[in-house]
C-alpha positions as CSV (number, residue, x, y, z in Angstrom):
1,X,47.5,194.4,218.2
2,X,49.6,196.7,216.3
3,X,50.6,196.2,212.7
4,X,54.7,196.4,211.3
5,X,53.4,196.8,207.7
6,X,54.3,200.8,207.7
7,X,57.9,200.7,209.3
8,X,58.3,197.8,207.0
9,X,57.0,199.1,204.2
10,X,59.3,202.4,204.8
11,X,62.0,200.7,204.7
12,X,61.2,199.2,201.5
13,X,61.0,202.7,199.6
14,X,64.2,203.8,198.0
15,X,65.0,207.6,198.7
16,X,63.0,209.8,196.4
17,X,61.1,206.9,194.5
18,X,57.8,205.3,196.0
19,X,58.7,202.4,193.9
20,X,59.3,199.9,196.6
21,X,62.7,197.7,196.5
22,X,63.0,194.2,196.6
23,X,65.2,192.1,199.1
24,X,66.9,189.6,199.4
25,X,68.1,187.3,202.1
26,X,71.5,188.8,201.7
27,X,70.9,192.1,201.3
28,X,68.6,191.7,204.7
29,X,71.8,190.5,206.4
30,X,74.4,193.3,205.1
31,X,71.7,195.6,206.9
32,X,71.6,194.1,209.9
33,X,74.8,193.7,210.5
34,X,75.3,197.8,210.0
35,X,72.8,198.7,212.4
36,X,74.1,195.5,215.1
37,X,78.5,196.8,214.8
38,X,77.4,200.4,216.4
39,X,75.0,199.3,219.0
40,X,77.6,196.6,220.3
41,X,80.2,199.9,219.9
42,X,77.6,202.2,221.9
43,X,77.2,199.2,224.8
44,X,80.5,199.1,225.2
45,X,80.6,202.8,226.1
46,X,77.8,202.7,228.1
47,X,79.7,200.6,230.4
48,X,83.1,202.2,230.4
49,X,83.9,203.3,234.5
50,X,82.6,206.3,235.6
51,X,86.0,207.8,236.4
52,X,87.2,207.9,232.8
53,X,85.1,211.3,232.2
54,X,84.1,214.2,234.5
55,X,80.5,213.6,235.2
56,X,79.4,217.0,234.1
57,X,80.3,216.1,230.5
58,X,79.1,212.4,230.3
59,X,75.5,213.1,231.2
60,X,74.4,214.9,228.5
61,X,76.3,212.1,225.7
62,X,74.8,209.5,227.9
63,X,71.5,210.7,227.1
64,X,72.1,211.4,223.4
65,X,73.5,207.7,222.9
66,X,70.1,206.9,224.9
67,X,68.3,207.8,222.2
68,X,70.3,206.6,219.9
69,X,70.7,203.3,220.5
70,X,66.5,203.1,221.3
71,X,66.9,203.9,217.5
72,X,69.2,201.0,216.8
73,X,67.1,198.7,218.3
74,X,63.7,199.6,216.7
75,X,65.7,199.3,213.3
76,X,67.0,195.5,214.6
77,X,63.9,194.8,215.3
78,X,62.3,195.4,212.1
79,X,65.3,193.9,210.4
80,X,64.5,190.5,212.4
81,X,60.9,191.0,210.8
82,X,61.3,191.3,207.6
83,X,64.1,188.7,207.8
84,X,61.6,186.4,209.1
85,X,58.9,187.2,206.7
86,X,61.9,186.7,203.6
87,X,62.2,182.7,205.0
88,X,58.9,182.2,204.9
89,X,57.9,183.7,202.0
90,X,58.0,181.4,198.6
91,X,61.4,182.0,196.3
92,X,58.6,183.4,193.2
93,X,58.3,186.8,192.9
94,X,55.4,188.2,195.4
95,X,51.8,187.6,194.3
96,X,49.5,191.2,193.5
97,X,47.0,192.3,196.1
98,X,44.0,191.6,193.6
99,X,44.1,188.2,192.6
100,X,44.7,187.3,189.4
101,X,42.1,185.6,187.0
102,X,41.4,181.7,187.1
103,X,43.4,180.8,184.0
104,X,46.8,182.7,185.2
105,X,45.8,180.6,188.5
106,X,45.7,177.2,186.9
107,X,48.3,177.5,183.9
108,X,51.2,176.1,186.0
109,X,49.0,172.7,187.1
110,X,48.0,172.1,183.1
111,X,51.2,172.8,182.1
112,X,53.1,170.1,184.4
113,X,50.2,167.6,183.2
114,X,50.4,167.8,179.4
115,X,53.1,165.8,178.0
116,X,56.4,166.7,176.6
117,X,55.5,167.7,172.8
118,X,57.1,166.1,170.2
119,X,56.7,163.4,167.4
120,X,58.3,159.7,167.1
121,X,59.1,157.9,164.2
122,X,59.8,154.2,163.9
123,X,61.4,152.4,161.0
124,X,61.0,148.8,161.1
125,X,61.1,145.4,159.4
126,X,62.5,141.9,158.5
127,X,64.6,139.9,155.8
128,X,63.4,136.4,155.8
129,X,64.0,132.9,153.8
130,X,61.5,130.8,153.7
131,X,62.9,127.5,152.2
132,X,61.4,123.8,152.6
133,X,60.7,120.6,150.5
134,X,56.6,119.9,150.2
135,X,56.5,116.3,149.7
136,X,52.4,116.2,147.6
137,X,51.9,119.7,145.5
138,X,50.0,122.9,144.8
139,X,49.2,125.7,142.4
140,X,53.1,126.8,141.5
141,X,51.9,130.4,142.4
142,X,51.3,129.7,145.4
143,X,54.3,127.3,145.9
144,X,55.1,128.4,149.2
145,X,52.1,128.5,151.4
146,X,49.7,125.7,152.4
147,X,46.0,127.1,151.3
148,X,43.6,124.5,151.0
149,X,42.0,126.2,148.1
150,X,44.7,125.7,146.0
151,X,45.4,122.2,146.2
152,X,44.6,120.1,143.5
153,X,40.6,119.7,142.6
154,X,41.2,116.8,140.5
155,X,44.1,114.1,140.4
156,X,47.3,114.9,138.7
157,X,46.1,118.9,138.5
158,X,49.6,120.1,139.5
159,X,51.7,116.7,139.1
160,X,54.1,115.8,139.2
161,X,54.4,115.3,143.7
162,X,57.6,116.8,145.5
163,X,59.7,119.9,145.3
164,X,62.1,121.7,147.2
165,X,60.9,125.9,147.3
166,X,62.8,129.0,148.7
167,X,61.7,132.6,148.3
168,X,62.2,135.5,150.6
169,X,58.5,137.4,149.8
170,X,57.8,137.8,153.5
171,X,60.6,140.3,153.7
172,X,59.2,143.7,155.0
173,X,59.5,147.2,155.4
174,X,57.5,149.9,157.5
175,X,57.6,153.2,159.2
176,X,55.3,154.5,161.9
177,X,54.7,157.8,163.4
178,X,53.1,159.4,166.6
179,X,52.2,163.2,167.2
180,X,50.6,164.2,169.9
181,X,47.7,167.2,169.1
182,X,45.0,168.8,171.0
183,X,42.6,166.0,169.8
184,X,44.4,163.3,170.5
185,X,47.6,161.1,168.8
186,X,48.1,161.4,165.6
187,X,49.2,158.3,164.0
188,X,50.2,156.7,160.8
189,X,51.4,153.9,159.2
190,X,53.0,152.5,156.5
191,X,53.8,149.2,155.7
192,X,54.7,146.8,152.7
193,X,55.9,142.8,151.9
194,X,57.1,141.6,149.2
195,X,54.9,138.5,148.4
196,X,52.5,139.1,145.0
197,X,49.0,138.6,145.1
198,X,46.1,138.7,142.4
199,X,48.0,139.3,139.0
200,X,51.0,139.5,140.7
201,X,50.5,135.9,142.3
202,X,53.7,133.6,142.6
203,X,55.9,137.1,142.0
204,X,58.4,138.4,144.7
205,X,57.4,142.5,144.3
206,X,55.8,144.9,146.3
207,X,52.5,144.6,147.9
208,X,51.4,147.2,150.0
209,X,49.9,146.0,153.8
210,X,48.8,149.0,155.6
211,X,48.5,152.7,154.6
212,X,46.3,154.2,157.5
213,X,46.1,157.3,159.8
214,X,44.0,158.1,162.9
215,X,43.4,161.4,164.9
216,X,41.7,160.5,168.4
217,X,38.7,157.9,167.6
218,X,38.5,158.2,164.2
219,X,40.9,156.3,161.5
220,X,40.9,156.0,157.6
221,X,43.3,154.2,154.9
222,X,43.8,150.3,154.4
223,X,44.1,148.2,157.4
224,X,43.0,145.4,159.3
225,X,39.2,145.2,159.1
226,X,37.1,145.2,162.6
227,X,35.7,141.9,161.8
228,X,39.2,140.0,162.2
229,X,40.8,139.4,165.0
230,X,45.2,139.6,164.1
231,X,45.9,138.4,167.9
232,X,44.4,134.8,166.6
233,X,47.0,134.4,164.2
234,X,49.7,131.8,165.8
235,X,53.8,132.3,166.1
236,X,54.0,130.6,163.0
237,X,56.3,130.6,159.8
238,X,54.0,130.0,157.7
239,X,53.2,132.9,155.3
240,X,49.3,132.5,154.7
241,X,48.0,131.2,158.2
242,X,45.4,129.2,159.4
243,X,42.3,128.6,156.7
244,X,39.3,129.3,158.7
245,X,40.5,132.5,160.0
246,X,39.1,135.7,159.6
247,X,41.4,137.6,157.8
248,X,41.6,140.8,155.7
249,X,42.9,144.5,155.5
250,X,40.8,146.3,153.9
251,X,40.0,150.5,153.2
252,X,38.3,151.6,155.5
253,X,36.9,154.8,158.2
254,X,36.7,153.8,161.3
255,X,35.5,155.3,164.9
256,X,37.1,154.1,167.8
257,X,34.6,155.5,171.1
258,X,36.7,153.1,173.3
259,X,40.4,152.5,172.7
260,X,43.0,150.4,174.6
261,X,42.8,147.0,175.8
262,X,39.1,146.7,176.1
263,X,38.2,148.9,173.0
264,X,35.2,149.0,170.8
265,X,35.7,149.9,167.0
266,X,32.8,150.6,163.9
267,X,33.8,150.9,160.4
268,X,32.5,151.3,157.0
269,X,35.2,149.4,154.4
270,X,35.4,149.1,150.7
271,X,32.3,146.1,149.4
272,X,33.3,143.6,147.4
273,X,32.4,139.8,146.5
274,X,33.1,137.4,143.8
275,X,30.3,134.7,142.4
276,X,30.5,131.3,141.0
277,X,28.3,130.3,137.7
278,X,29.0,127.1,138.9
279,X,27.0,124.8,136.4
280,X,26.3,127.4,134.0
281,X,29.5,129.4,133.6
282,X,29.1,128.7,129.8
283,X,25.6,129.8,129.4
284,X,25.1,132.8,127.5
285,X,22.9,134.2,129.6
286,X,25.2,134.6,132.2
287,X,28.0,137.0,130.1
288,X,26.2,140.2,131.1
289,X,25.9,140.1,134.6
290,X,28.1,142.4,136.3
291,X,28.9,143.3,140.1
292,X,27.3,145.9,141.7
293,X,27.9,147.7,145.2
294,X,25.6,150.8,145.8
295,X,26.8,150.3,150.2
296,X,29.5,150.3,152.0
297,X,30.3,146.9,154.1
298,X,29.4,148.2,157.9
299,X,31.5,146.0,160.7
300,X,32.1,146.4,164.4
301,X,34.6,145.3,167.0
302,X,34.0,144.7,170.8
303,X,37.3,143.7,173.3
304,X,37.0,143.0,176.6
305,X,40.6,142.4,178.1
306,X,41.7,141.7,181.6
307,X,45.1,140.1,183.5
308,X,43.6,136.0,181.9
309,X,43.3,137.3,179.1
310,X,40.6,138.8,176.4
311,X,37.5,137.4,175.0
312,X,36.3,139.7,171.5
313,X,33.1,139.6,169.3
314,X,33.1,140.9,166.3
315,X,29.9,141.3,163.3
316,X,29.8,142.5,160.0
317,X,26.4,143.2,157.5
318,X,27.1,143.5,153.6
319,X,25.0,144.5,150.7
320,X,25.9,142.3,147.2
321,X,24.3,143.5,143.8
322,X,24.5,142.5,140.9
323,X,23.0,143.6,137.1
324,X,22.3,141.4,134.0
325,X,23.3,144.1,131.9
326,X,22.8,142.4,128.4
327,X,19.0,142.0,126.9
328,X,18.9,138.5,126.6
329,X,16.3,136.7,129.0
330,X,16.2,135.8,131.4
331,X,16.8,138.9,133.5
332,X,19.3,137.8,136.6
333,X,19.7,140.6,138.6
334,X,19.4,140.3,141.9
335,X,21.1,141.3,145.8
336,X,21.9,139.1,148.5
337,X,22.4,140.1,152.4
338,X,26.1,138.7,153.9
339,X,26.2,138.8,157.3
340,X,28.8,136.8,160.3
341,X,29.6,136.8,163.6
342,X,33.2,136.2,164.8
343,X,34.2,135.1,168.5
344,X,37.9,134.9,169.4
345,X,39.9,135.0,172.6
346,X,43.5,134.7,173.5
347,X,44.1,133.0,177.3
348,X,46.9,133.3,179.2
349,X,47.1,129.5,181.0
350,X,50.4,130.8,182.3
351,X,53.2,132.8,181.7
352,X,54.6,130.3,179.2
353,X,51.5,129.0,177.4
354,X,48.8,131.3,175.6
355,X,45.9,129.7,174.0
356,X,44.6,131.3,170.6
357,X,40.7,131.0,169.5
358,X,38.6,131.8,167.2
359,X,35.1,130.5,166.0
360,X,33.2,132.4,162.8
361,X,29.8,131.7,161.7
362,X,27.9,133.5,158.3
363,X,26.8,134.0,154.9
364,X,28.4,135.6,152.2
365,X,31.7,137.1,153.6
366,X,33.9,134.4,152.4
367,X,36.6,137.3,151.1
368,X,36.8,138.4,154.4
369,X,38.2,135.0,155.2
370,X,42.1,133.8,155.1
371,X,41.2,131.4,152.7
372,X,37.9,130.8,151.2
373,X,36.6,131.2,147.0
374,X,33.6,132.6,146.4
375,X,31.0,134.1,148.6
376,X,27.6,133.8,145.9
377,X,26.7,130.5,144.8
378,X,24.3,129.6,142.1
379,X,20.8,127.8,143.7
380,X,17.7,126.4,140.5
381,X,14.9,127.7,140.8
382,X,13.3,125.8,138.4
383,X,9.8,126.7,139.8
384,X,9.8,130.4,138.5
385,X,10.6,130.3,134.5
386,X,11.2,134.2,134.6
387,X,14.3,133.6,137.0
388,X,15.3,130.4,137.0
389,X,18.6,130.3,138.8
390,X,19.2,132.6,141.6
391,X,22.5,133.8,143.1
392,X,22.6,132.8,147.3
393,X,25.0,134.1,149.9
394,X,27.0,130.6,150.8
395,X,26.8,129.9,154.6
396,X,30.7,129.1,156.2
397,X,31.8,128.1,159.5
398,X,35.2,128.6,160.2
399,X,37.4,126.9,163.2
400,X,40.6,127.8,164.4
401,X,42.6,126.8,167.9
402,X,46.8,127.0,168.7
403,X,48.6,127.0,171.7
404,X,52.0,128.7,171.6
405,X,54.5,127.8,174.1
406,X,57.4,129.5,175.1
407,X,60.6,126.8,176.3
408,X,62.8,129.2,177.3
409,X,64.4,132.6,176.4
410,X,65.8,131.3,173.3
411,X,63.1,128.8,172.2
412,X,59.6,128.8,171.4
413,X,56.8,126.5,169.6
414,X,53.4,126.5,168.1
415,X,50.6,123.9,167.4
416,X,47.4,123.8,166.7
417,X,44.6,123.2,164.0
418,X,41.6,125.1,161.6
419,X,39.3,124.0,159.7
420,X,36.8,125.7,157.0
421,X,33.7,124.2,155.9
422,X,31.8,125.9,153.3
423,X,27.4,124.6,152.7
424,X,27.6,124.6,148.6
425,X,24.8,125.8,146.6
426,X,22.9,122.9,144.6
427,X,24.7,124.3,141.0
428,X,28.1,124.5,141.9
429,X,30.2,122.3,140.6
430,X,31.2,118.9,141.9
431,X,34.7,119.7,142.6
432,X,33.7,123.6,143.8
433,X,35.6,123.8,147.1
434,X,34.1,122.6,150.4
435,X,35.4,122.0,153.0
436,X,39.9,122.4,154.1
437,X,41.6,122.1,157.3
438,X,45.2,123.1,158.4
439,X,47.9,121.7,160.6
440,X,51.2,123.0,162.3
441,X,53.6,122.1,164.8
442,X,57.0,124.2,164.8
443,X,60.4,125.0,166.9
444,X,61.8,128.3,167.0
445,X,65.3,129.4,167.8
446,X,66.1,132.8,168.8
447,X,70.0,132.5,168.9
448,X,70.7,136.3,169.3
449,X,67.8,139.3,169.2
450,X,66.0,139.9,166.8
451,X,66.7,136.7,164.9
452,X,64.7,133.8,164.3
453,X,65.6,130.3,162.9
454,X,62.5,127.5,162.7
455,X,61.3,124.3,161.4
456,X,57.9,124.1,161.0
457,X,55.7,120.9,160.0
458,X,53.0,121.7,158.1
459,X,49.6,120.2,156.6
460,X,46.7,120.6,154.6
461,X,43.6,118.9,152.9
462,X,41.5,119.5,150.6
463,X,37.7,118.3,150.2
464,X,35.6,119.1,146.9
465,X,32.1,119.1,147.0
466,X,30.4,116.4,145.7
467,X,31.9,114.6,143.2
468,X,34.4,112.6,146.3
469,X,37.7,113.8,145.7
470,X,40.2,114.5,148.6
471,X,44.2,115.7,148.8
472,X,46.7,116.1,151.3
473,X,49.3,118.0,151.6
474,X,53.0,117.7,153.7
475,X,55.3,120.3,154.2
476,X,58.9,120.9,156.1
477,X,60.0,124.7,156.3
478,X,63.0,126.2,157.4
479,X,63.2,129.5,157.8
480,X,65.4,132.7,158.7
481,X,64.7,135.8,160.0
482,X,66.5,139.1,160.9
483,X,64.5,142.0,162.3
484,X,66.0,146.1,162.8
485,X,64.0,148.7,163.6
486,X,65.7,152.3,164.3
487,X,63.5,155.2,166.5
488,X,63.5,158.7,166.3
489,X,62.1,161.3,168.2
490,X,61.8,165.2,167.4
């Protein structure tokens, strides 16, 4: 087959230049018109009657016109070929005759798959008032929460019974950001509230909750410990929460090889623990004993997420050491291994009912619990005069079981129970904490979006180690919460 490339290329060369001309469709149609109009005129001349001209004068003119007609017909065929090629070709400029490098070819596809770059910033928080009536009594520094460890350890310790309380200590402020990078999303969280603890117990003051950042699979800062499961916390208005729940925001460095509904997290956390010197707390031999932490705590978490909810397993291993720094005999330095396993789950029974469950068991992990006293207790060891007492990690069992129910778009409720049981050592005080119980039931009303009004009945119970004393607490709480948030994109 004869190729038409050569005549087409010839038409695309400017006069006096070897540079090919680029033709668009309108140019081609104009040139085609210029060629076709003379053709139509010539055709009309060819069919005029023979009587209009003399035979001798007409013959040479007809031969010239026939040649010109053939030339014009050839130009029309060439222009039609160009027009057909232009209609079939892509709108983008024609590719070079040699294939470009692979990176050039793949660049448009990669660009189409990349998300739009930009930073999102969310500022959020809420103002909240907690008020109510405590029918019994507890430690005044913890007047607005239910903590079994802060209930009286003997009769009349925090007398008298019955008091009204009110505060805004749950009020919260936070900022979150997210920025896409080639290593994954860069995320940060900074959040604080007004609930004082530690040396600020009982005060309305700033308290850091989260100061945390992560890039791709790695994160660092203060946030939830992987050993805990924040999704077990019920939809309640009482601030402190279930006594038997693992609940701890800790400083850490973490690795998250799997993220999402199913995830795996491994972390090194800041160590820390507390001890109870028990019946020997006034002995001079114990005055020089100091905590000594030489290794970080190692924690991990693995979650399997499904449409019906999730199941999660978590664990922790920690070394707790103490040194006897004085020269008084005997030398009471020592160490203990703390460990724990935590199994938790959310089960979506249906669209309106979610069950929240947890069971944890371990030794020397009390400071990771929501409401537990000391990690290390004193145990008698009279068989060894060189070390007549020992520090031992205290075993514990924690249970959480709650049901969150949605009545309608405007109403919801939560009801459930939690328990913490500690196996005390034989040299602890008879009035030391042994067992705590926690329960609540509420009705929450959402009149408009981001506003909540709630009422809640709360129960707490403390059981002492060995003196037979126990005490109950009953409360009615009423809370008002006003949420707010604002998002920005840069």
